[in-house]
C-alpha positions in Angstrom: 0.1 0.3 0.0 1.3 3.3 -0.7 1.2 6.1 1.8 0.6 9.6 0.9 3.9 10.7 1.7 5.5 7.8 -0.7 3.0 9.3 -3.5 4.2 12.9 -3.2 7.7 11.5 -3.2 7.3 9.7 -6.2 5.6 12.7 -8.0 8.9 14.7 -7.1 11.4 12.1 -8.2 9.6 11.7 -11.3 10.0 15.3 -12.3 13.7 15.1 -11.5 14.0 11.7 -13.5 12.5 13.6 -16.3 14.9 16.5 -16.0 17.7 14.0 -15.7 16.5 12.1 -19.2 16.3 15.8 -20.7 20.2 16.1 -20.3 20.8 12.4 -21.4 22.6 11.6 -24.5 21.5 7.9 -24.6 17.8 8.5 -25.5 16.5 7.8 -28.8 14.7 10.8 -31.0 11.1 9.5 -29.8 11.8 9.2 -26.0 13.5 12.4 -26.1 10.6 14.0 -27.6 8.1 12.4 -25.0 10.4 13.8 -22.2 10.5 17.3 -23.4 6.5 17.1 -24.0 6.0 16.1 -20.5 8.4 18.4 -18.9 6.4 21.3 -20.2 3.7 21.0 -18.0 4.8 18.7 -15.4 4.2 20.0 -11.7 7.4 21.7 -10.0 8.6 20.1 -6.7 7.0 23.4 -5.1 3.7 23.0 -7.1 3.9 19.2 -5.6 4.7 20.2 -2.3 1.5 22.9 -2.3 -0.6 20.0 -3.3 0.7 17.7 -0.8 0.1 20.5 1.9 -3.7 21.3 0.3 -4.2 17.3 0.7 -3.7 17.0 4.5 -7.6 16.9 5.1 -8.8 13.7 4.2 -10.1 13.7 0.5 -11.3 9.9 0.2 -12.7 7.4 2.3 -8.9 5.9 2.6 -7.6 9.3 3.4 -5.4 11.7 1.9 -4.0 11.6 -1.6 -0.7 13.0 -0.9 1.1 14.1 2.3 4.1 16.7 2.7 7.4 15.0 2.6 8.9 15.2 6.4 12.8 14.9 4.9 12.4 16.8 1.6 15.6 18.3 0.1 15.7 21.6 -1.7 14.1 21.2 -4.9 16.8 21.1 -7.9 16.8 24.3 -10.2 13.1 25.0 -11.5 11.9 24.0 -14.9 12.3 26.7 -17.5 8.5 27.3 -18.3 5.5 29.6 -18.1 2.5 28.8 -16.0 0.3 25.8 -16.6 -3.5 25.4 -15.7 -4.3 22.1 -13.2 -5.7 20.6 -16.4 -2.0 20.7 -18.0 -0.5 19.2 -15.0 -3.0 16.3 -14.9 -2.4 15.5 -18.7 1.5 15.9 -18.4 1.2 13.4 -14.9 -0.7 11.0 -17.4 1.3 11.0 -20.0 4.4 10.5 -17.4 2.7 7.5 -15.8 2.3 6.1 -19.3 5.9 7.2 -20.2 7.5 5.8 -17.1 6.1 2.4 -17.7 7.4 2.1 -21.1 10.8 3.5 -19.8 11.0 0.6 -17.5 11.4 -1.8 -20.4 13.5 0.6 -22.5 17.0 -0.7 -24.0 19.3 2.2 -24.0 18.9 3.3 -20.3 21.7 3.1 -17.9 22.0 0.9 -14.8 21.2 4.0 -12.6 18.4 5.4 -15.2 16.4 2.0 -14.8 16.8 1.9 -11.0 15.3 5.9 -10.9 12.5 4.3 -13.2 11.9 1.6 -10.6 11.6 3.9 -7.6 9.4 6.3 -9.4 7.2 3.2 -10.5 7.0 2.1 -7.2 4.8 4.8 -5.7 3.6 6.8 -8.9 0.1 7.3 -8.9 -2.2 5.5 -11.6 -4.8 7.3 -13.7 -7.2 6.9 -11.7 -5.3 8.6 -8.7 -4.2 11.2 -11.2 -7.6 12.3 -12.0 -8.4 12.3 -8.4 -5.5 14.4 -7.4 -6.6 16.9 -10.4 -10.2 17.5 -8.6 -8.4 18.0 -5.3 -5.9 20.8 -6.9 -8.9 22.4 -8.8 
């Protein structure tokens, strides 16, 4: 069972992994294009943290979807993008979920990239959970 804090961490790690992959030179053109598309609207670490703070109140029968990370390190350099609407974030998270699942079977990844993908996927929200997050964030 994924705890809310683990889900928050997976969202943040997902963004960090996408930033790392964007700078990597071992991805094929198709994967590189997907990374760039997702990063255009992927929520920043600060936005994810705000969602987590907003979700402290139980939003579902099983409790909150997200919770603030007690051991959160400072965010890496912010993404270079304009503001995005919650709908854009939701779409980016849904695309990221599909992308990370595909990435788990990619051949050209380094061992560290494979490990990072597995860590992200362990607690990354599924499609229905992303839809619930979108409702909470709006």
